[in-house]
TORKOL-159539 format. One record per residue (C-alpha): residue in three letters; x negated, y, z; residue number from 1. Coordinates in nm, 3 decimals. Each point is the difference from the previous one (the first is absolute). Layout:
N
NODE   residu         x         y         z   num
NODE      ALA         X         Y         Z   NUM
...
This chain:
510
NODE   residu         x         y         z   num
NODE      MET     0.000     0.000     0.000     1
NODE      PHE    -0.288     0.238     0.074     2
NODE      ASN    -0.349     0.051    -0.140     3
NODE      ASN    -0.310     0.007     0.219     4
NODE      GLU     0.002     0.380     0.041     5
NODE      GLN     0.363    -0.002     0.104     6
NODE      ILE    -0.064    -0.279     0.250     7
NODE      LYS    -0.284     0.209     0.147     8
NODE      GLN     0.238     0.296     0.022     9
NODE      ILE     0.262    -0.206     0.186    10
NODE      THR    -0.234    -0.171     0.243    11
NODE      GLY    -0.185     0.329     0.054    12
NODE      MET     0.324     0.141     0.140    13
NODE      GLY     0.011    -0.283     0.252    14
NODE      ILE     0.287    -0.177    -0.178    15
NODE      SER    -0.011    -0.373    -0.070    16
NODE      LEU     0.111    -0.149    -0.331    17
NODE      ASP     0.245    -0.218     0.195    18
NODE      THR     0.164     0.319     0.126    19
NODE      ILE     0.030     0.130    -0.357    20
NODE      THR     0.155    -0.330    -0.107    21
NODE      GLN     0.256     0.025     0.279    22
NODE      GLN     0.083     0.361    -0.088    23
NODE      ILE     0.059    -0.090    -0.365    24
NODE      SER     0.220    -0.287     0.115    25
NODE      ASN     0.199     0.252     0.206    26
NODE      PHE     0.053     0.209    -0.313    27
NODE      LYS     0.124    -0.302    -0.192    28
NODE      ASN     0.220    -0.150     0.270    29
NODE      GLY     0.090     0.302     0.209    30
NODE      PHE     0.016     0.014     0.379    31
NODE      PRO     0.269    -0.203     0.175    32
NODE      PHE     0.278     0.202     0.160    33
NODE      LEU     0.035    -0.008     0.376    34
NODE      LYS     0.307    -0.173     0.141    35
NODE      LEU     0.191     0.246     0.214    36
NODE      ILE     0.216    -0.159     0.269    37
NODE      LYS     0.138     0.318     0.156    38
NODE      PRO    -0.106     0.358     0.068    39
NODE      ALA    -0.176     0.073     0.326    40
NODE      ILE     0.241     0.216     0.199    41
NODE      ILE     0.039     0.128     0.355    42
NODE      SER    -0.001    -0.296     0.245    43
NODE      ASP    -0.088    -0.242    -0.282    44
NODE      GLY    -0.357     0.078    -0.093    45
NODE      ILE    -0.018     0.368     0.098    46
NODE      GLN    -0.036     0.108     0.361    47
NODE      VAL     0.133     0.322     0.146    48
NODE      ALA    -0.212     0.103     0.296    49
NODE      ASP     0.188     0.188     0.273    50
NODE      GLU    -0.173     0.274     0.197    51
NODE      LYS    -0.095    -0.239     0.280    52
NODE      LYS    -0.172    -0.237    -0.243    53
NODE      ILE    -0.170     0.289    -0.179    54
NODE      GLU    -0.132     0.139     0.328    55
NODE      ALA    -0.131    -0.344     0.104    56
NODE      ALA    -0.173    -0.045    -0.337    57
NODE      ILE    -0.159     0.345     0.014    58
NODE      GLU    -0.117    -0.069     0.356    59
NODE      GLU    -0.163    -0.325    -0.116    60
NODE      TYR    -0.173     0.181    -0.285    61
NODE      GLU    -0.126     0.285     0.216    62
NODE      LYS    -0.130    -0.251     0.256    63
NODE      SER    -0.194    -0.190    -0.266    64
NODE      ARG    -0.110     0.253    -0.262    65
NODE      ASN    -0.337     0.086     0.158    66
NODE      LYS    -0.091    -0.370     0.024    67
NODE      ILE     0.045    -0.080    -0.368    68
NODE      LYS    -0.116     0.128    -0.338    69
NODE      ILE     0.270     0.177    -0.199    70
NODE      VAL    -0.019     0.097    -0.368    71
NODE      LYS     0.242     0.206    -0.206    72
NODE      PHE     0.005    -0.141    -0.355    73
NODE      VAL     0.134     0.236    -0.268    74
NODE      PRO     0.045    -0.098    -0.367    75
NODE      ALA    -0.099     0.325    -0.172    76
NODE      SER    -0.106    -0.091    -0.353    77
NODE      GLY     0.305     0.157    -0.165    78
NODE      ALA    -0.054     0.300    -0.226    79
NODE      ALA     0.236     0.293     0.036    80
NODE      SER     0.089     0.006    -0.371    81
NODE      ARG     0.337    -0.174     0.059    82
NODE      MET     0.099     0.279     0.239    83
NODE      PHE    -0.017     0.244    -0.291    84
NODE      LYS     0.173    -0.206    -0.270    85
NODE      SER     0.279     0.255    -0.054    86
NODE      ILE    -0.255     0.283    -0.007    87
NODE      TYR    -0.207    -0.171    -0.270    88
NODE      GLU     0.316    -0.056    -0.204    89
NODE      PHE     0.098     0.366     0.033    90
NODE      ILE    -0.347     0.110    -0.110    91
NODE      ASP     0.006    -0.231    -0.304    92
NODE      ASN     0.344     0.125    -0.103    93
NODE      ASN    -0.081     0.369     0.040    94
NODE      LYS    -0.363     0.043    -0.107    95
NODE      ASN    -0.085     0.352    -0.118    96
NODE      LYS     0.344     0.124     0.106    97
NODE      THR     0.105     0.282     0.225    98
NODE      VAL     0.256    -0.150     0.235    99
NODE      LYS     0.168     0.245     0.237   100
NODE      ILE     0.334    -0.167     0.058   101
NODE      ILE    -0.034    -0.363     0.102   102
NODE      ASP     0.291    -0.239    -0.050   103
NODE      ASN    -0.196    -0.310     0.097   104
NODE      GLY     0.125    -0.085     0.351   105
NODE      THR    -0.326    -0.139     0.136   106
NODE      ILE    -0.211     0.286    -0.134   107
NODE      LYS     0.256     0.256     0.111   108
NODE      VAL    -0.015    -0.133     0.357   109
NODE      PHE    -0.380     0.008    -0.018   110
NODE      PHE    -0.018     0.369    -0.090   111
NODE      GLU     0.283     0.108     0.228   112
NODE      ASN    -0.194    -0.148     0.294   113
NODE      ILE    -0.358     0.041    -0.118   114
NODE      LYS    -0.099     0.203     0.308   115
NODE      ASN     0.100    -0.290     0.225   116
NODE      TYR    -0.268    -0.234    -0.131   117
NODE      ALA    -0.314    -0.038     0.212   118
NODE      PHE    -0.210     0.043    -0.314   119
NODE      TYR     0.161     0.336    -0.095   120
NODE      ASP    -0.286     0.217     0.133   121
NODE      ASP    -0.256    -0.215    -0.183   122
NODE      LEU     0.196     0.043    -0.323   123
NODE      LYS     0.001     0.378     0.052   124
NODE      LEU    -0.377    -0.004     0.044   125
NODE      VAL    -0.045    -0.193    -0.325   126
NODE      PHE     0.185     0.275    -0.187   127
NODE      THR    -0.199     0.268     0.180   128
NODE      SER    -0.324    -0.172    -0.103   129
NODE      HIS     0.121     0.029    -0.363   130
NODE      GLY     0.077     0.370     0.047   131
NODE      LYS     0.376    -0.059     0.006   132
NODE      SER     0.292     0.015     0.240   133
NODE      LEU     0.209    -0.310     0.067   134
NODE      GLU     0.313     0.205     0.071   135
NODE      ASP    -0.040     0.212    -0.315   136
NODE      THR    -0.059    -0.309    -0.212   137
NODE      ILE     0.324    -0.157     0.124   138
NODE      HIS     0.191     0.329    -0.046   139
NODE      ASN    -0.124     0.032    -0.359   140
NODE      GLY     0.111    -0.351    -0.097   141
NODE      GLY    -0.335    -0.175     0.044   142
NODE      THR     0.154    -0.299     0.173   143
NODE      VAL    -0.181    -0.248    -0.224   144
NODE      GLU    -0.333     0.164     0.084   145
NODE      VAL     0.077    -0.020     0.372   146
NODE      LEU     0.078    -0.371    -0.025   147
NODE      GLU    -0.315    -0.060    -0.205   148
NODE      MET    -0.203     0.178     0.266   149
NODE      LEU     0.151    -0.232     0.260   150
NODE      VAL    -0.063    -0.334    -0.169   151
NODE      ASN    -0.289     0.053    -0.246   152
NODE      GLU    -0.377     0.031     0.044   153
NODE      LYS    -0.009     0.373    -0.068   154
NODE      GLY     0.202     0.050     0.319   155
NODE      LEU     0.063    -0.206     0.314   156
NODE      ASN    -0.020    -0.323    -0.202   157
NODE      TYR     0.267    -0.160     0.220   158
NODE      GLY     0.113    -0.233    -0.277   159
NODE      ASN    -0.340    -0.171     0.003   160
NODE      MET    -0.055    -0.001     0.374   161
NODE      PRO     0.068    -0.287     0.240   162
NODE      LYS     0.332     0.054     0.175   163
NODE      GLY    -0.173    -0.014     0.337   164
NODE      LEU    -0.193     0.322    -0.069   165
NODE      LEU     0.294     0.219    -0.099   166
NODE      LYS     0.108     0.262     0.251   167
NODE      PHE     0.328    -0.126     0.147   168
NODE      HIS     0.076     0.218     0.304   169
NODE      ARG    -0.061     0.362     0.101   170
NODE      TYR    -0.074     0.100     0.360   171
NODE      GLN    -0.064     0.339     0.152   172
NODE      ASP    -0.377    -0.043    -0.009   173
NODE      GLU    -0.054    -0.266    -0.268   174
NODE      CYS     0.143    -0.207    -0.281   175
NODE      ARG    -0.034    -0.377     0.024   176
NODE      THR    -0.037    -0.264    -0.265   177
NODE      ALA     0.170    -0.338     0.035   178
NODE      PHE    -0.342    -0.137     0.102   179
NODE      ASP    -0.031     0.265     0.274   180
NODE      GLU     0.341    -0.099     0.138   181
NODE      HIS    -0.116    -0.362     0.029   182
NODE      LEU    -0.296     0.120     0.207   183
NODE      VAL     0.233     0.185     0.237   184
NODE      GLU     0.238    -0.298     0.021   185
NODE      GLY    -0.296    -0.217     0.087   186
NODE      VAL    -0.084     0.221     0.297   187
NODE      HIS     0.345    -0.063     0.145   188
NODE      TYR     0.055    -0.373    -0.049   189
NODE      SER    -0.309    -0.185    -0.127   190
NODE      SER    -0.277     0.159     0.208   191
NODE      ALA    -0.190    -0.202     0.258   192
NODE      ASN    -0.294     0.094     0.221   193
NODE      GLY    -0.018     0.347    -0.152   194
NODE      ALA    -0.019    -0.118    -0.360   195
NODE      VAL     0.224    -0.051    -0.302   196
NODE      TYR    -0.089    -0.258    -0.264   197
NODE      LEU     0.159     0.083    -0.334   198
NODE      HIS    -0.053    -0.208    -0.315   199
NODE      LEU     0.130     0.108    -0.340   200
NODE      THR     0.006    -0.198    -0.322   201
NODE      VAL    -0.071     0.242    -0.284   202
NODE      SER    -0.068    -0.019    -0.372   203
NODE      ALA    -0.363     0.018    -0.112   204
NODE      GLU     0.061     0.331    -0.183   205
NODE      HIS     0.135     0.166     0.315   206
NODE      LYS    -0.240    -0.134     0.265   207
NODE      GLU    -0.241     0.293    -0.023   208
NODE      ARG     0.288     0.248     0.025   209
NODE      PHE     0.111    -0.160     0.326   210
NODE      GLU    -0.353    -0.011     0.138   211
NODE      SER    -0.052     0.366    -0.091   212
NODE      HIS     0.326     0.094     0.173   213
NODE      VAL    -0.104    -0.191     0.314   214
NODE      ARG    -0.330     0.190     0.011   215
NODE      LYS     0.191     0.329    -0.011   216
NODE      ILE     0.259    -0.063     0.267   217
NODE      LEU    -0.137    -0.267     0.235   218
NODE      ASP    -0.183     0.224     0.244   219
NODE      THR     0.301     0.231     0.032   220
NODE      TYR     0.240    -0.284     0.076   221
NODE      GLU    -0.235    -0.174     0.243   222
NODE      LYS    -0.041     0.321     0.199   223
NODE      LYS     0.369     0.087    -0.014   224
NODE      TYR     0.112    -0.339     0.134   225
NODE      ASN    -0.314    -0.081     0.202   226
NODE      ILE    -0.029    -0.338    -0.166   227
NODE      LYS    -0.236    -0.195    -0.225   228
NODE      PHE     0.127    -0.103    -0.344   229
NODE      ASN    -0.152    -0.307    -0.160   230
NODE      ILE     0.114     0.021    -0.363   231
NODE      SER    -0.077    -0.264    -0.260   232
NODE      PHE     0.104    -0.061    -0.358   233
NODE      SER     0.018    -0.302    -0.224   234
NODE      ILE     0.083    -0.046    -0.366   235
NODE      GLN     0.230    -0.264    -0.140   236
NODE      LYS    -0.236    -0.282    -0.094   237
NODE      LYS    -0.058    -0.082    -0.366   238
NODE      SER     0.036    -0.367     0.091   239
NODE      THR     0.369     0.068     0.063   240
NODE      ASP     0.063     0.138    -0.351   241
NODE      THR     0.220    -0.219    -0.217   242
NODE      ILE    -0.040    -0.078    -0.368   243
NODE      ALA     0.226     0.169    -0.257   244
NODE      VAL     0.149    -0.199    -0.287   245
NODE      ASP     0.175     0.078    -0.328   246
NODE      SER     0.353    -0.095    -0.099   247
NODE      LYS    -0.117    -0.356    -0.077   248
NODE      ASN    -0.159    -0.034     0.346   249
NODE      GLU    -0.348     0.007    -0.150   250
NODE      PRO    -0.270     0.194     0.191   251
NODE      ALA    -0.010     0.364    -0.108   252
NODE      ILE    -0.340     0.096    -0.142   253
NODE      ASP    -0.122     0.355    -0.063   254
NODE      ASN    -0.335     0.058    -0.173   255
NODE      GLY    -0.103    -0.354     0.089   256
NODE      LYS     0.084     0.039     0.369   257
NODE      VAL     0.279    -0.170     0.190   258
NODE      LEU     0.262     0.247     0.123   259
NODE      PHE     0.086    -0.003     0.370   260
NODE      ARG     0.244     0.203     0.209   261
NODE      PRO     0.013     0.074     0.375   262
NODE      GLY     0.189    -0.266     0.193   263
NODE      GLY     0.235     0.241     0.181   264
NODE      HIS     0.054     0.043     0.375   265
NODE      GLY    -0.056    -0.371     0.058   266
NODE      ALA    -0.361     0.043    -0.106   267
NODE      LEU    -0.055     0.197     0.321   268
NODE      LEU     0.028    -0.322     0.199   269
NODE      ASP    -0.374    -0.046    -0.060   270
NODE      ASN    -0.067     0.345     0.145   271
NODE      LEU     0.225    -0.069     0.298   272
NODE      ASN    -0.178    -0.329     0.056   273
NODE      ASP    -0.327     0.189     0.044   274
NODE      ILE     0.136     0.204     0.293   275
NODE      ASP    -0.123    -0.118     0.340   276
NODE      ALA     0.258     0.112     0.255   277
NODE      ASP     0.239    -0.134     0.259   278
NODE      ILE     0.290     0.211    -0.125   279
NODE      ILE     0.042     0.154    -0.345   280
NODE      PHE     0.262     0.265    -0.074   281
NODE      ILE     0.103     0.018    -0.367   282
NODE      LYS     0.173     0.304    -0.145   283
NODE      ASN     0.005     0.158    -0.346   284
NODE      ILE    -0.189     0.324    -0.063   285
NODE      ASP     0.305     0.211    -0.089   286
NODE      ASN     0.222    -0.096     0.295   287
NODE      VAL    -0.090     0.282     0.240   288
NODE      VAL     0.182     0.292     0.165   289
NODE      PRO    -0.102     0.326     0.170   290
NODE      ASP    -0.081     0.000     0.372   291
NODE      HIS     0.344     0.104     0.123   292
NODE      LEU     0.149    -0.317    -0.153   293
NODE      LYS    -0.273    -0.245     0.102   294
NODE      GLU     0.154    -0.100     0.333   295
NODE      ASN     0.215    -0.284    -0.136   296
NODE      THR    -0.281    -0.131    -0.218   297
NODE      ILE    -0.239    -0.011     0.297   298
NODE      LYS     0.258    -0.157     0.229   299
NODE      TYR     0.093    -0.282    -0.236   300
NODE      LYS    -0.355    -0.070    -0.114   301
NODE      LYS    -0.100    -0.052     0.362   302
NODE      ALA     0.311    -0.211     0.062   303
NODE      LEU    -0.069    -0.227    -0.300   304
NODE      ALA    -0.360    -0.043     0.114   305
NODE      GLY     0.109    -0.077     0.356   306
NODE      LEU     0.254    -0.252    -0.124   307
NODE      LEU    -0.275    -0.169    -0.201   308
NODE      LEU    -0.220    -0.024     0.310   309
NODE      ILE     0.285    -0.143     0.209   310
NODE      TYR     0.070    -0.270    -0.258   311
NODE      GLN    -0.368    -0.062    -0.061   312
NODE      ASN    -0.069    -0.053     0.371   313
NODE      ARG     0.259    -0.277     0.012   314
NODE      ILE    -0.126    -0.154    -0.323   315
NODE      PHE    -0.354    -0.004     0.135   316
NODE      ARG     0.116    -0.155     0.328   317
NODE      TYR     0.193    -0.275    -0.176   318
NODE      MET    -0.285    -0.066    -0.244   319
NODE      SER    -0.244    -0.037     0.289   320
NODE      GLN     0.236    -0.243     0.172   321
NODE      LEU     0.060    -0.201    -0.317   322
NODE      GLU    -0.373    -0.018    -0.062   323
NODE      LYS    -0.091    -0.118     0.350   324
NODE      ARG     0.280    -0.239     0.087   325
NODE      ASN     0.007    -0.316    -0.203   326
NODE      ASP     0.238    -0.180     0.236   327
NODE      GLY     0.295     0.201    -0.125   328
NODE      PHE     0.251     0.219     0.183   329
NODE      ASP     0.326    -0.063     0.173   330
NODE      LYS     0.328     0.092    -0.167   331
NODE      ALA     0.032     0.333     0.180   332
NODE      GLU    -0.343     0.113    -0.112   333
NODE      TYR     0.064    -0.098    -0.361   334
NODE      LYS     0.343     0.164     0.007   335
NODE      GLU    -0.164     0.324     0.112   336
NODE      MET    -0.244    -0.017    -0.293   337
NODE      ILE     0.272    -0.093    -0.250   338
NODE      ASP     0.224     0.285     0.120   339
NODE      PHE    -0.290     0.242    -0.031   340
NODE      ALA    -0.081    -0.127    -0.350   341
NODE      SER     0.360     0.075    -0.093   342
NODE      ASP    -0.033     0.352     0.144   343
NODE      ILE    -0.289     0.069    -0.238   344
NODE      ASN     0.186    -0.156    -0.293   345
NODE      ILE    -0.188    -0.330    -0.022   346
NODE      HIS     0.240    -0.261    -0.130   347
NODE      ILE    -0.057    -0.350     0.143   348
NODE      PRO     0.167    -0.269    -0.215   349
NODE      GLU     0.232    -0.246     0.173   350
NODE      ASN    -0.215    -0.296    -0.103   351
NODE      ILE    -0.295     0.153     0.192   352
NODE      VAL     0.212     0.062     0.311   353
NODE      SER     0.140    -0.354    -0.005   354
NODE      ALA    -0.346    -0.154    -0.057   355
NODE      GLY    -0.098     0.075     0.359   356
NODE      PRO    -0.248     0.206     0.203   357
NODE      GLN    -0.316    -0.099    -0.185   358
NODE      GLN     0.133     0.105    -0.342   359
NODE      ILE     0.147     0.319     0.146   360
NODE      GLY    -0.340     0.086     0.148   361
NODE      ILE    -0.180    -0.058    -0.329   362
NODE      TYR     0.255     0.209    -0.186   363
NODE      LEU    -0.012     0.286     0.252   364
NODE      LYS    -0.381     0.009    -0.006   365
NODE      GLU     0.006     0.038    -0.378   366
NODE      LYS     0.277     0.262    -0.009   367
NODE      LEU    -0.119     0.212     0.294   368
NODE      ASN    -0.362     0.016    -0.114   369
NODE      ARG     0.060     0.269    -0.262   370
NODE      PRO    -0.036     0.375    -0.043   371
NODE      ILE     0.302     0.197     0.121   372
NODE      ARG     0.168     0.312    -0.134   373
NODE      ILE     0.266     0.220     0.156   374
NODE      CYS     0.177     0.189    -0.278   375
NODE      GLY     0.214     0.306     0.044   376
NODE      MET     0.317    -0.004    -0.212   377
NODE      VAL     0.226     0.294    -0.081   378
NODE      LYS     0.364    -0.003    -0.103   379
NODE      ASN     0.035    -0.025    -0.377   380
NODE      GLU     0.117     0.326    -0.154   381
NODE      GLY    -0.067    -0.091    -0.360   382
NODE      GLU    -0.380     0.011     0.002   383
NODE      PRO    -0.172    -0.216    -0.263   384
NODE      GLY    -0.233    -0.273     0.119   385
NODE      GLY    -0.011    -0.307     0.220   386
NODE      GLY     0.237    -0.108     0.272   387
NODE      PRO     0.018    -0.262     0.279   388
NODE      PHE     0.150    -0.343    -0.079   389
NODE      TRP     0.012    -0.354     0.129   390
NODE      VAL    -0.166    -0.217    -0.265   391
NODE      GLU    -0.016    -0.378    -0.040   392
NODE      ASN    -0.308    -0.170    -0.144   393
NODE      ASP    -0.034    -0.331    -0.186   394
NODE      GLU    -0.020    -0.187     0.332   395
NODE      ASN     0.333     0.152     0.113   396
NODE      ILE    -0.175     0.211     0.263   397
NODE      LEU     0.155     0.340     0.076   398
NODE      SER    -0.218     0.305     0.050   399
NODE      LEU     0.033     0.376     0.011   400
NODE      GLN    -0.144     0.177    -0.304   401
NODE      ILE    -0.016     0.347    -0.149   402
NODE      VAL     0.129    -0.058    -0.353   403
NODE      GLU    -0.036     0.222    -0.306   404
NODE      ASN     0.278     0.021    -0.259   405
NODE      SER    -0.223    -0.164    -0.261   406
NODE      GLN    -0.022    -0.316     0.215   407
NODE      ILE     0.376    -0.056    -0.013   408
NODE      ASN     0.195    -0.171    -0.279   409
NODE      MET     0.259     0.275    -0.046   410
NODE      SER     0.183    -0.203    -0.268   411
NODE      ASP     0.090    -0.256     0.268   412
NODE      LYS     0.328     0.128     0.150   413
NODE      ASN    -0.067    -0.157     0.340   414
NODE      GLN    -0.347     0.155     0.023   415
NODE      PHE     0.129     0.337    -0.119   416
NODE      ASP     0.279    -0.008     0.259   417
NODE      ILE    -0.250    -0.069     0.279   418
NODE      TYR    -0.223     0.280    -0.127   419
NODE      SER     0.298     0.238    -0.012   420
NODE      LYS     0.076    -0.059     0.370   421
NODE      SER    -0.343     0.115     0.114   422
NODE      THR     0.029     0.270     0.267   423
NODE      HIS    -0.363     0.105     0.048   424
NODE      PHE    -0.303     0.114    -0.194   425
NODE      ASN    -0.375    -0.048     0.039   426
NODE      PRO    -0.166     0.340     0.067   427
NODE      VAL    -0.351    -0.152     0.028   428
NODE      ASP    -0.023     0.046     0.376   429
NODE      LEU    -0.205    -0.293     0.129   430
NODE      VAL    -0.205    -0.090     0.302   431
NODE      CYS    -0.216    -0.309    -0.050   432
NODE      GLY    -0.186    -0.238     0.227   433
NODE      VAL    -0.267    -0.186    -0.195   434
NODE      LYS    -0.193    -0.189     0.270   435
NODE      ASN     0.076    -0.336     0.155   436
NODE      TYR     0.024    -0.096     0.367   437
NODE      LYS    -0.379    -0.046     0.016   438
NODE      GLY    -0.060     0.352    -0.134   439
NODE      ILE    -0.113    -0.129    -0.339   440
NODE      LYS     0.121     0.191    -0.306   441
NODE      PHE     0.229    -0.190    -0.233   442
NODE      ASN    -0.090    -0.027    -0.367   443
NODE      ILE     0.329     0.156    -0.106   444
NODE      MET    -0.057    -0.108    -0.361   445
NODE      LYS     0.116    -0.345     0.113   446
NODE      PHE     0.345     0.124     0.102   447
NODE      ARG     0.127     0.135    -0.332   448
NODE      ASP     0.225    -0.156    -0.261   449
NODE      PRO    -0.193    -0.022    -0.329   450
NODE      ASP     0.323    -0.082    -0.185   451
NODE      THR     0.142     0.348     0.053   452
NODE      GLY    -0.066     0.299    -0.222   453
NODE      PHE     0.153     0.163    -0.303   454
NODE      ILE    -0.072     0.077    -0.362   455
NODE      SER     0.040     0.344    -0.155   456
NODE      VAL    -0.034     0.135    -0.353   457
NODE      LYS    -0.266     0.265    -0.066   458
NODE      SER    -0.156     0.148    -0.311   459
NODE      LYS    -0.349     0.092    -0.114   460
NODE      GLY    -0.068     0.177    -0.326   461
NODE      GLY     0.356    -0.060    -0.112   462
NODE      ILE    -0.029    -0.376     0.054   463
NODE      GLU     0.236    -0.168     0.244   464
NODE      LEU    -0.171    -0.193     0.274   465
NODE      LYS     0.119    -0.199     0.299   466
NODE      ALA    -0.148     0.059     0.344   467
NODE      GLN     0.025    -0.203     0.318   468
NODE      GLU     0.013     0.122     0.357   469
NODE      LEU    -0.108    -0.206     0.297   470
NODE      PRO     0.237    -0.077     0.288   471
NODE      GLY     0.086     0.333     0.164   472
NODE      LEU    -0.189     0.088     0.316   473
NODE      TRP     0.315    -0.013     0.214   474
NODE      ASN     0.184    -0.285    -0.171   475
NODE      GLY    -0.181    -0.292    -0.166   476
NODE      SER    -0.337     0.089     0.147   477
NODE      MET     0.138    -0.036     0.354   478
NODE      SER     0.256    -0.274    -0.068   479
NODE      ASP    -0.145    -0.245     0.255   480
NODE      TRP    -0.047     0.253     0.282   481
NODE      ILE     0.210    -0.003     0.315   482
NODE      THR     0.250     0.274    -0.083   483
NODE      VAL     0.220     0.213     0.222   484
NODE      PHE     0.224     0.275    -0.140   485
NODE      VAL     0.103     0.291     0.223   486
NODE      GLU     0.237     0.281    -0.095   487
NODE      VAL    -0.163     0.343     0.015   488
NODE      PRO     0.167     0.341    -0.051   489
NODE      ARG     0.038     0.126    -0.356   490
NODE      VAL    -0.182     0.318     0.105   491
NODE      THR    -0.326    -0.198     0.020   492
NODE      PHE     0.012    -0.057    -0.377   493
NODE      ASN    -0.074     0.315    -0.203   494
NODE      PRO    -0.196    -0.087    -0.316   495
NODE      VAL    -0.092     0.260    -0.262   496
NODE      LYS     0.077    -0.140    -0.345   497
NODE      THR     0.056     0.330    -0.185   498
NODE      VAL    -0.139     0.348     0.061   499
NODE      ASN     0.346     0.125     0.103   500
NODE      ASP     0.011    -0.257     0.282   501
NODE      LEU    -0.237     0.240     0.175   502
NODE      LEU     0.292     0.242     0.023   503
NODE      CYS     0.205    -0.240     0.212   504
NODE      ILE     0.055     0.109     0.357   505
NODE      GLU    -0.221    -0.289     0.118   506
NODE      HIS    -0.299     0.161    -0.176   507
NODE      GLN     0.070     0.363     0.082   508
NODE      ASN    -0.168     0.124     0.316   509
NODE      LYS     0.271     0.240     0.111   510
C-alpha cells in the first residue's frame, strides 16, 4: 500500500502500520453504534447533591487538598476563527464597500455594543496607530475596515489567535483573557500548598504565543494572589493523527506524502496520560466567567472534587481488603461492597452474584481498580453535543457513558426515542482520579473503547476526503472509567462560541 518513503513517514510519526490498517478498516466498515438503554436522569444515573452533601464534600476536599497534587487540565488548542464566522462572511460579501446601515443581525448587534467588548480599547489603539479614529471610521461607513482590523493581521489578528488569548472580560484595572481567568479560577479551587498547577494542550502554531503571554503576566498575577503558578503546555501528539482517505477508502496522497489529520479531542488522552497528579480538573478554555460570577463555579468544582475523594477512599479501602483477604467475606461485608458498587454505577450481573463470594470478589477487584471521574451535568436547553446515557455493551453489561449524537443510530426509532428523552447535557466539567489504591498512576490508555469514533467529510484542494476522529476525550476515551454524574447549575456553563456570546450577561463585568 505504501512505498518505503511513505512507510518512513508513518513510522516517524510514531504510528504503526497495524494502526493504519485498522483505521482504513474503520473507514470501510464504519464504527458500530452504541446501544442506548435509557437516558441517565435524576435518581437514575444523575445525582442531585443537597446542601448538606455539598458541604460535606467541600469539607473533605479542603481537608485533603494540601496533601495531594492537583492539576487543572485545559484543552486550549482551538483557534478563534470559528468565533468570527459571521464577521468573515460579512467582510467577503461587502469588500470595498461603504456600509453605514447594517441589516445583518449579528453584525448589527456587534456594532451597537462594540464598546462593551473587553478588546474595544485595543481596537481603538490599532486605529490610532494607523493615524485614524475608530469612531470616525464607523460613522463614515467603514464597518468592513473595522471588522478587518479586528480579525486580520494588520490589526488585532483575533481571527488567527488561539481562543484562550482573546480578551474576554473587562475589569476596573485590567482586561483578562480566557487563559487569565483560568489562572484566577485555579487560585480559588485547584491551589494546594501555595501553588497552582495548570496544564494546557495547545496547537504547535500557538504555543509560543501562550508562552509569550505567560512571560508578560505571570509576575503580576503571582504577586496579586500571593501564589506560585506552575504552567505547562503540551501539543497534540503526531502519533494520534489519523490517516485521510479518498472516496474509495484509499489512502490520500499529496506530493508523494500520506495525508493525515488531527485525531480530535480524543487524541488528548495521550496528553492527559502524561499528567502525574492525584486529582485532575478538566474544563474547556472558553468556559469562564468574571469574578463576580465565579462563586458557583468554585463551590461546585470543590464539591465534585470532594465527592471524588469520598468515593475514592472507600474504593481504596475495599481494594486493600480484597487484596489482603483470600478467605473471602461474610454476606454482610459483600453486601456493603455490592451496594457501594451500585452507588457508583457499577453493574454486577446476576450470574456473578449467584456464583458466590469468590466470584464476586474477583469481579469487584477488576471493576473497582479503575480510574474514576465525577462529571458535572447541566439541564439540557438545546445545546449541541454529548449527553449522559445508560449503555449496554456486547456482554450485556450496563454502564454510564457520555454519548455524542454521531454514536447513535438515529434511524432506529427506539434509539431515537431514548435520545429524545435525554434531560441533561455534558458541559465538560470533570474531576478525575487517575491513581490506584497503591498510589500508582493508571495507564488510562487501557480504559478506552477503540471501537468508538466517527468519520467526517473534509476537502483539500477541491478533492473530497474522509477523516476519522478518535474516541472523544469524555466519551469513548473514558468508557471503562468508574463514572458518576452530578447535576450542577446551568450558570456554571458559559462557553463562548461566537464573538457576540461575550455580550451575554455572564461575560459582562457589570
